[in-house]
Residue frames relative to the residue before (quaternion, step in Angstrom):
aa qw qx qy qz dx dy dz
M 1.0000 0.0000 0.0000 0.0000 0.00 0.00 0.00
T 0.2790 -0.7708 0.5553 0.1400 3.48 -0.95 0.94
I 0.6380 -0.5463 0.3813 0.3862 3.48 -1.25 0.43
G 0.6388 0.5437 -0.3325 0.4310 3.62 0.99 -0.71
S 0.6865 0.4692 -0.2961 0.4701 3.56 0.93 -0.83
F 0.6068 0.5489 -0.3443 0.4604 3.57 1.15 -0.67
D 0.6693 0.5038 -0.3015 0.4554 3.58 0.93 -0.80
R 0.6422 0.5165 -0.3284 0.4616 3.56 1.02 -0.74
K 0.6639 0.4902 -0.3115 0.4710 3.61 0.88 -0.88
T 0.6515 0.5119 -0.3116 0.4652 3.54 0.98 -0.83
A 0.6508 0.5191 -0.3141 0.4564 3.56 0.96 -0.85
I 0.6456 0.5074 -0.3231 0.4705 3.61 0.99 -0.78
R 0.6675 0.4860 -0.3060 0.4739 3.58 0.94 -0.88
L 0.6394 0.5258 -0.3177 0.4623 3.54 0.99 -0.82
G 0.6576 0.5057 -0.3002 0.4709 3.61 0.95 -0.82
A 0.6537 0.5017 -0.3101 0.4742 3.59 1.00 -0.84
G 0.6445 0.5223 -0.3190 0.4584 3.59 1.01 -0.78
V 0.6520 0.5039 -0.3137 0.4717 3.56 0.96 -0.91
A 0.6427 0.5191 -0.3227 0.4618 3.61 0.97 -0.83
A 0.6500 0.5107 -0.3143 0.4668 3.60 0.99 -0.82
I 0.6530 0.5083 -0.3149 0.4648 3.60 0.96 -0.84
V 0.6562 0.5001 -0.3115 0.4714 3.60 0.93 -0.87
L 0.6460 0.5179 -0.3140 0.4646 3.58 0.98 -0.85
L 0.6584 0.4936 -0.3084 0.4773 3.60 0.93 -0.85
K 0.6432 0.5365 -0.3139 0.4471 3.56 0.97 -0.88
L 0.7219 0.4511 -0.2539 0.4592 3.60 0.89 -0.92
V 0.7631 0.3933 -0.2065 0.4694 3.57 0.91 -0.88
V 0.8035 0.3395 -0.1662 0.4599 3.58 0.60 -1.07
F 0.8140 0.3205 -0.1478 0.4613 3.59 0.69 -1.00
T 0.3997 0.7092 -0.5028 0.2906 3.62 1.06 0.48
D 0.4473 -0.6349 0.5522 0.3032 3.59 -1.19 0.54
K 0.2636 -0.7866 0.5389 0.1461 3.56 -0.51 1.20
Q 0.2060 -0.7662 0.6034 0.0799 3.53 -0.75 1.14
P 0.5175 -0.6282 0.4579 0.3577 3.65 -1.02 0.69
V 0.3872 -0.7093 0.5443 0.2251 3.51 -1.06 0.84
V 0.2435 -0.7656 0.5827 0.1223 3.58 -0.82 1.01
V 0.1691 -0.7791 0.5997 0.0689 3.53 -0.70 1.16
G 0.7877 0.2740 -0.2225 0.5050 3.57 -1.01 0.74
A 0.1749 0.8236 -0.5187 0.1484 3.55 0.97 0.80
T 0.5533 0.6156 -0.4048 0.3886 3.59 1.20 -0.19
E 0.6199 0.5252 -0.3510 0.4655 3.65 1.18 -0.42
N 0.3318 -0.7343 0.5535 0.2106 3.49 -1.12 0.63
I 0.7023 -0.4933 0.3233 0.3987 3.56 -1.26 0.32
P 0.6587 0.5007 -0.3504 0.4389 3.70 0.79 -0.73
A 0.6403 0.5124 -0.3374 0.4623 3.61 1.01 -0.71
A 0.6489 0.5039 -0.3148 0.4753 3.59 0.99 -0.79
E 0.6431 0.5116 -0.3210 0.4708 3.62 1.01 -0.75
A 0.6422 0.5142 -0.3223 0.4683 3.61 1.01 -0.79
R 0.6463 0.5092 -0.3183 0.4708 3.58 1.00 -0.81
L 0.6387 0.5203 -0.3189 0.4685 3.60 1.02 -0.81
K 0.6399 0.5227 -0.3207 0.4632 3.59 0.98 -0.85
R 0.6545 0.5095 -0.3085 0.4657 3.60 0.95 -0.86
M 0.6467 0.5113 -0.3180 0.4682 3.60 0.97 -0.80
R 0.6400 0.5149 -0.3242 0.4692 3.59 1.01 -0.74
E 0.6342 0.5261 -0.3239 0.4649 3.59 1.04 -0.79
I 0.6540 0.5004 -0.3099 0.4752 3.57 0.96 -0.84
A 0.6569 0.5117 -0.3091 0.4595 3.58 0.95 -0.88
A 0.6362 0.5398 -0.3306 0.4409 3.60 1.08 -0.66
T 0.6751 0.4995 -0.3039 0.4499 3.64 1.11 -0.52
V 0.4705 0.7082 -0.4311 0.3021 3.60 1.21 -0.28
P 0.6759 0.4805 -0.3370 0.4457 3.70 0.73 -0.81
A 0.6453 0.5130 -0.3299 0.4600 3.61 0.98 -0.76
R 0.6581 0.5005 -0.3102 0.4693 3.58 0.99 -0.80
E 0.6277 0.5226 -0.3365 0.4687 3.59 1.04 -0.71
A 0.6354 0.5195 -0.3267 0.4686 3.59 1.03 -0.78
L 0.6480 0.5080 -0.3157 0.4716 3.60 0.98 -0.81
L 0.6352 0.5262 -0.3251 0.4625 3.57 1.02 -0.79
K 0.6505 0.5071 -0.3170 0.4681 3.61 0.94 -0.86
Q 0.6482 0.5150 -0.3146 0.4643 3.58 0.98 -0.85
A 0.6659 0.4973 -0.3027 0.4666 3.59 0.91 -0.88
Q 0.6467 0.5085 -0.3211 0.4691 3.59 1.00 -0.77
G 0.6328 0.5264 -0.3275 0.4639 3.59 1.05 -0.73
E 0.6569 0.4980 -0.3081 0.4750 3.58 0.96 -0.85
L 0.6382 0.5266 -0.3250 0.4580 3.58 0.99 -0.82
E 0.6525 0.5107 -0.3149 0.4629 3.59 0.93 -0.85
S 0.6691 0.4916 -0.3149 0.4599 3.60 0.91 -0.85
R 0.6687 0.4820 -0.3079 0.4752 3.60 1.03 -0.69
E 0.6610 0.5083 -0.3186 0.4508 3.58 0.99 -0.77
K 0.5460 0.5907 -0.4056 0.4341 3.61 1.20 -0.29
R 0.6786 0.5032 -0.2788 0.4566 3.58 1.20 -0.54
I 0.4472 0.6741 -0.4669 0.3574 3.61 1.26 -0.01
L 0.5718 -0.5920 0.4358 0.3641 3.59 -1.07 0.72
K 0.3262 -0.7521 0.5458 0.1733 3.56 -0.80 1.04
A 0.3303 0.7249 -0.5317 0.2877 3.56 -0.01 1.30
D 0.3743 -0.7327 0.5279 0.2106 3.54 -1.15 0.67
T 0.7792 0.1825 -0.1003 0.5912 3.58 1.20 -0.48
G 0.6571 -0.5015 0.3858 0.4096 3.54 -1.31 0.23
A 0.6281 0.5399 -0.3355 0.4487 3.59 1.04 -0.76
Q 0.6491 0.5010 -0.3204 0.4743 3.59 1.01 -0.76
A 0.6309 0.5261 -0.3345 0.4618 3.60 1.01 -0.75
H 0.6540 0.4981 -0.3127 0.4757 3.58 0.96 -0.84
A 0.6431 0.5237 -0.3225 0.4562 3.58 0.99 -0.81
L 0.6323 0.5207 -0.3346 0.4660 3.60 1.02 -0.76
L 0.6580 0.4992 -0.3138 0.4685 3.59 0.92 -0.85
Q 0.6471 0.5173 -0.3180 0.4611 3.60 0.95 -0.85
E 0.6460 0.5218 -0.3173 0.4580 3.57 0.96 -0.88
K 0.6573 0.5001 -0.3163 0.4667 3.60 0.93 -0.83
L 0.6565 0.5085 -0.3170 0.4581 3.58 0.93 -0.88
H 0.6589 0.4969 -0.3111 0.4714 3.61 0.93 -0.84
R 0.6707 0.5073 -0.3049 0.4470 3.60 0.87 -0.93
V 0.6977 0.4465 -0.2777 0.4865 3.60 0.83 -0.96
G 0.6232 0.5391 -0.3402 0.4530 3.60 1.06 -0.71
M 0.6603 0.5007 -0.3069 0.4681 3.59 0.91 -0.90
A 0.6396 0.5286 -0.3295 0.4505 3.60 1.00 -0.77
N 0.7424 0.3648 -0.2060 0.5229 3.59 1.18 -0.53
G 0.5682 -0.6397 0.3645 0.3675 3.59 1.26 0.34
I 0.5304 0.6075 -0.4154 0.4208 3.59 1.13 0.58
D 0.2345 -0.7518 0.6015 0.1339 3.54 -0.91 0.99
I 0.1651 -0.8165 0.5505 0.0553 3.57 -0.29 1.31
R 0.0491 0.7792 -0.6196 0.0808 3.52 -0.84 1.11
G 0.7568 0.4158 -0.2677 0.4274 3.55 -1.32 0.01
I 0.1674 0.8119 -0.5377 0.1540 3.56 0.71 1.05
E 0.0892 -0.7705 0.6303 0.0313 3.56 -0.99 0.93
E 0.2260 -0.7594 0.5953 0.1337 3.55 -0.67 1.09
Q 0.1479 -0.7581 0.6276 0.0980 3.52 -1.12 0.66
R 0.6266 -0.5632 0.3678 0.3936 3.55 -1.17 0.34
V 0.4912 -0.6164 0.5222 0.3257 3.54 -1.28 0.41
K 0.0894 -0.8133 0.5745 0.0232 3.57 -0.74 1.03
P 0.6178 -0.5483 0.3971 0.4000 3.60 -1.18 0.45
F 0.0945 -0.7698 0.6308 0.0221 3.53 -1.14 0.77
G 0.8010 -0.0581 -0.0037 0.5958 3.56 -0.09 1.25
A 0.7157 -0.4540 0.3205 0.4230 3.55 -1.24 -0.34
D 0.8114 0.3265 -0.1252 0.4683 3.59 1.05 -0.70
Y 0.7552 0.3637 -0.1909 0.5108 3.61 1.21 -0.08
G 0.2900 -0.7085 0.6057 0.2167 3.52 -1.40 0.02
L 0.2820 -0.7498 0.5775 0.1573 3.55 -1.29 0.35
A 0.1419 -0.7782 0.6096 0.0513 3.56 -0.60 1.19
T 0.0788 -0.8159 0.5725 0.0182 3.59 -0.79 0.99
V 0.0692 -0.7610 0.6448 0.0140 3.54 -1.21 0.73
S 0.1677 -0.7725 0.6059 0.0901 3.57 -0.99 0.90
V 0.0624 -0.7898 0.6102 0.0089 3.57 -1.04 0.84
R 0.2105 -0.7425 0.6212 0.1358 3.54 -1.30 0.45
F 0.1608 0.7741 -0.6022 0.1109 3.55 -1.05 0.79
T 0.3173 -0.7069 0.5986 0.2033 3.52 -1.35 0.30
C 0.1584 0.7820 -0.5855 0.1434 3.55 -0.90 0.96
G 0.5907 -0.5313 0.4556 0.4015 3.53 -1.35 -0.02
I 0.6486 -0.5325 0.3695 0.3990 3.57 -1.21 0.48
E 0.6453 0.5164 -0.3271 0.4582 3.59 0.97 -0.83
Q 0.6336 0.5285 -0.3270 0.4607 3.58 1.02 -0.79
L 0.6432 0.5248 -0.3214 0.4555 3.58 0.98 -0.84
V 0.6551 0.5031 -0.3140 0.4681 3.59 0.91 -0.88
N 0.6723 0.4862 -0.2981 0.4719 3.59 0.91 -0.88
F 0.6234 0.5434 -0.3277 0.4569 3.58 1.06 -0.80
L 0.6828 0.4770 -0.2896 0.4716 3.61 0.86 -0.94
A 0.6351 0.5168 -0.3278 0.4713 3.60 1.05 -0.73
A 0.6559 0.5051 -0.3117 0.4664 3.60 0.99 -0.80
L 0.6102 0.5518 -0.3557 0.4435 3.60 1.05 -0.65
T 0.6590 0.5139 -0.3204 0.4460 3.60 1.00 -0.74
N 0.6508 0.5258 -0.3185 0.4456 3.60 1.19 -0.43
E 0.4794 0.6691 -0.4400 0.3591 3.60 1.26 -0.13
A 0.5275 -0.6744 0.4311 0.2846 3.56 -1.08 0.77
D 0.6462 0.5388 -0.3365 0.4228 3.61 1.04 -0.66
L 0.5197 -0.6453 0.4805 0.2873 3.50 -1.29 0.55
F 0.4045 0.6597 -0.5439 0.3245 3.55 -0.05 1.33
S 0.0723 -0.8054 0.5879 0.0201 3.55 -1.19 0.49
T 0.6252 -0.5055 0.4279 0.4130 3.52 -1.35 0.10
D 0.2366 -0.7803 0.5663 0.1203 3.56 -0.82 1.04
E 0.7803 -0.0448 0.0555 0.6214 3.58 0.98 -0.90
I 0.0035 -0.7754 0.6309 0.0267 3.53 -1.19 0.54
G 0.0388 -0.7791 0.6257 -0.0033 3.52 -0.95 0.98
V 0.0717 -0.8028 0.5919 -0.0025 3.57 -0.72 1.09
T 0.0629 -0.7880 0.6125 -0.0008 3.57 -0.81 1.06
G 0.4346 -0.7054 0.5017 0.2487 3.54 -0.87 0.99
S 0.2572 -0.7537 0.5888 0.1380 3.52 -1.24 0.45
P 0.4932 -0.6569 0.4691 0.3242 3.61 -1.04 0.61
D 0.3930 0.7318 -0.4650 0.3063 3.57 1.32 0.07
P 0.4509 -0.7041 0.4737 0.2766 3.62 -0.82 0.92
K 0.6125 0.5564 -0.3575 0.4329 3.62 1.19 -0.28
K 0.4360 -0.7256 0.4259 0.3194 3.59 1.34 0.16
M 0.2491 0.7567 -0.5496 0.2516 3.52 0.89 1.00
V 0.1611 -0.7729 0.6075 0.0874 3.57 -1.12 0.68
Q 0.3504 -0.6915 0.5858 0.2365 3.53 -1.23 0.56
V 0.1202 -0.8183 0.5621 0.0019 3.55 -0.78 1.09
R 0.0686 -0.7226 0.6844 0.0681 3.51 -1.13 0.78
L 0.0256 -0.8240 0.5617 -0.0696 3.54 -0.47 1.28
T 0.0986 -0.7639 0.6353 0.0555 3.57 -0.99 0.89
V 0.0774 -0.7797 0.6206 0.0312 3.55 -0.83 1.03
A 0.1767 -0.7733 0.6038 0.0789 3.53 -1.17 0.70
G 0.1192 -0.7910 0.5989 0.0386 3.54 -1.00 0.92
V 0.4433 -0.6871 0.5129 0.2613 3.55 -1.05 0.81
V 0.0489 -0.7855 0.6166 -0.0184 3.55 -0.96 1.01
A 0.6626 -0.4861 0.3792 0.4252 3.56 -1.31 0.16
K 0.6362 -0.5685 0.3759 0.3616 3.55 -1.17 0.65
K 0.6106 0.5808 -0.3606 0.3997 3.60 1.00 -0.76
I 0.6259 0.5288 -0.3430 0.4592 3.60 1.09 -0.62
A 0.6535 0.5085 -0.3164 0.4628 3.58 1.01 -0.77
Q 0.7130 0.4494 -0.2561 0.4734 3.59 1.13 -0.55
E 0.4969 0.6630 -0.4465 0.3378 3.61 1.20 -0.13
K 0.4710 -0.6768 0.4921 0.2792 3.54 -1.13 0.70
R 0.3979 -0.7024 0.5432 0.2308 3.49 -1.05 0.86
P 0.6271 -0.5060 0.4020 0.4349 3.59 -1.17 0.33
G 0.7179 0.3695 -0.3065 0.5041 3.56 -0.80 1.01
G 0.5743 -0.6589 0.3350 0.3520 3.58 1.31 0.07
A 0.5943 0.5651 -0.3899 0.4188 3.63 1.15 -0.17
L 0.4833 -0.6455 0.5051 0.3075 3.56 -1.21 0.46
């Protein structure tokens, strides 16, 4: 072995060792610093965004309380919906109420006309019934007042009053009342395939 060849081999090994040490130093033994994303934002903008998020977070309990209150009101109102499984049952309930309140006020209700149940808003249906009767004006006022005292969610939809030449001041009344029902009743098919 000659001195020249020994120096070349040593130099190659020495160079490979130095390269390995530099590679280890750069890749394995570096101190990893956290990477900051969004360096274009400044500190005041980040503080303002944090303040806004805190304000929004502070309103959450109040909004939850409002939601609970609204849900409670909805439940109490939905208890007043006519309890019926079909449109015919809803019409029968309305007829029964009209007859009962009419009898309590001395009115004989006849000539009932059922109408179809139609959609009412997105979540409900509206069952309507029209009736005809003759009564005194005071009886009509008392009858309408008694209808408002009923617990179910229904109201007068139309009212037509025609005077009579009767000296007792009797009037002929055509009254349509509508009651709120579940949406499924409004969507049921009528006999003959129509909605």
